[in-house]
C-alpha positions as CSV (number, residue, x, y, z in Angstrom):
1,X,-65.9,14.7,25.3
2,X,-62.2,15.0,25.8
3,X,-61.2,14.2,22.0
4,X,-63.6,16.8,20.8
5,X,-61.5,19.3,23.0
6,X,-58.5,17.9,21.3
7,X,-59.6,18.3,17.9
8,X,-61.3,21.5,18.4
9,X,-58.0,22.6,19.8
10,X,-55.8,21.3,17.1
11,X,-58.3,22.8,14.3
12,X,-58.7,26.2,16.1
13,X,-54.4,26.2,16.4
14,X,-54.0,25.0,12.8
15,X,-56.3,27.9,11.7
16,X,-54.1,30.5,13.7
17,X,-51.0,28.8,12.2
18,X,-52.3,29.4,8.6
19,X,-53.3,33.0,9.5
20,X,-49.7,33.6,10.9
21,X,-48.5,32.0,7.7
22,X,-50.3,34.3,5.5
23,X,-50.4,37.6,7.5
24,X,-46.8,37.6,8.2
25,X,-45.0,36.6,4.9
26,X,-41.7,38.2,6.0
27,X,-41.4,35.9,9.0
28,X,-41.4,32.8,6.5
29,X,-38.0,31.1,6.5
30,X,-36.1,31.7,3.2
31,X,-34.5,28.6,2.7
32,X,-35.4,24.7,2.9
33,X,-32.6,24.1,5.6
34,X,-34.1,27.0,7.8
35,X,-37.8,25.7,7.3
36,X,-36.5,22.2,8.5
37,X,-34.4,23.8,11.3
38,X,-37.8,25.4,12.4
39,X,-39.3,21.8,12.4
40,X,-36.6,20.5,14.8
41,X,-36.6,23.4,17.0
42,X,-40.5,23.2,17.4
43,X,-40.2,19.4,18.1
44,X,-37.5,20.1,20.6
45,X,-39.5,22.7,22.3
46,X,-42.7,20.5,22.0
47,X,-40.7,17.9,24.0
48,X,-39.9,20.8,26.8
49,X,-43.6,21.4,27.2
50,X,-44.1,18.3,30.0
51,X,-40.9,19.6,31.8
52,X,-42.0,22.9,31.7
53,X,-45.6,22.1,32.7
54,X,-44.7,19.8,35.8
55,X,-42.2,22.4,37.2
56,X,-44.9,25.3,36.8
57,X,-48.2,23.2,37.9
58,X,-46.4,22.0,41.2
59,X,-46.2,25.5,42.5
60,X,-49.7,26.5,41.6
61,X,-52.4,26.1,44.0
62,X,-55.8,27.1,42.5
63,X,-57.2,24.5,39.9
64,X,-58.4,26.8,37.2
65,X,-55.4,29.0,37.3
66,X,-53.5,25.4,36.7
67,X,-55.8,25.1,33.5
68,X,-54.9,28.6,32.0
69,X,-51.1,28.0,32.6
70,X,-51.3,24.9,31.0
71,X,-53.1,26.0,28.3
72,X,-50.7,29.1,28.2
73,X,-47.6,26.9,27.5
74,X,-49.3,23.9,25.2
75,X,-51.0,26.3,22.9
76,X,-48.0,28.3,21.7
77,X,-45.9,25.3,21.4
78,X,-48.5,23.4,19.4
79,X,-49.4,26.8,17.3
80,X,-45.6,26.8,16.2
81,X,-45.1,23.2,15.7
82,X,-47.7,23.3,13.2
83,X,-46.7,26.6,11.8
84,X,-43.1,25.4,11.4
85,X,-44.6,22.2,9.2
86,X,-46.5,24.7,7.3
87,X,-43.5,26.6,6.5
88,X,-41.5,23.5,5.5
89,X,-44.3,22.3,3.1
90,X,-44.8,25.6,1.7
91,X,-41.0,25.9,1.0
92,X,-41.1,22.3,-0.8
93,X,-44.1,23.4,-2.6
94,X,-42.4,26.6,-3.8
95,X,-39.4,24.7,-4.7
96,X,-41.4,22.2,-7.1
97,X,-43.4,24.8,-9.0
98,X,-41.7,24.0,-12.2
99,X,-40.2,27.1,-13.2
100,X,-36.9,27.6,-14.0
101,X,-34.2,28.5,-11.5
102,X,-31.3,29.8,-13.7
103,X,-28.9,28.0,-15.8
104,X,-28.6,27.8,-19.4
105,X,-31.1,29.6,-21.4
106,X,-33.2,27.1,-23.7
107,X,-33.3,27.7,-27.1
108,X,-36.5,27.7,-29.1
109,X,-35.5,25.7,-32.2
110,X,-36.1,22.1,-31.3
């Protein structure tokens, strides 16, 4: 049952990340370096999640509140992690689309 929950959570958060990518094109990083920086920051943030959970959950007593707070910390971190990878892959694909990026004009006489 735990595996089904994890799969459903990743699919749902992945759908939210794709929706954010499509809905807010102005938020996308403008360069490959910025997209890679978002991936690095998402890994750093995802690495801080266990520490934040242990800090917050030790001070909460009701078990249902602990679940809500836990999901409130984990879900945004996973969504940003997935969104940063979508941004990176979209930036790489846009760079590989084959259209000219400038330089000398090609002659039609070959």
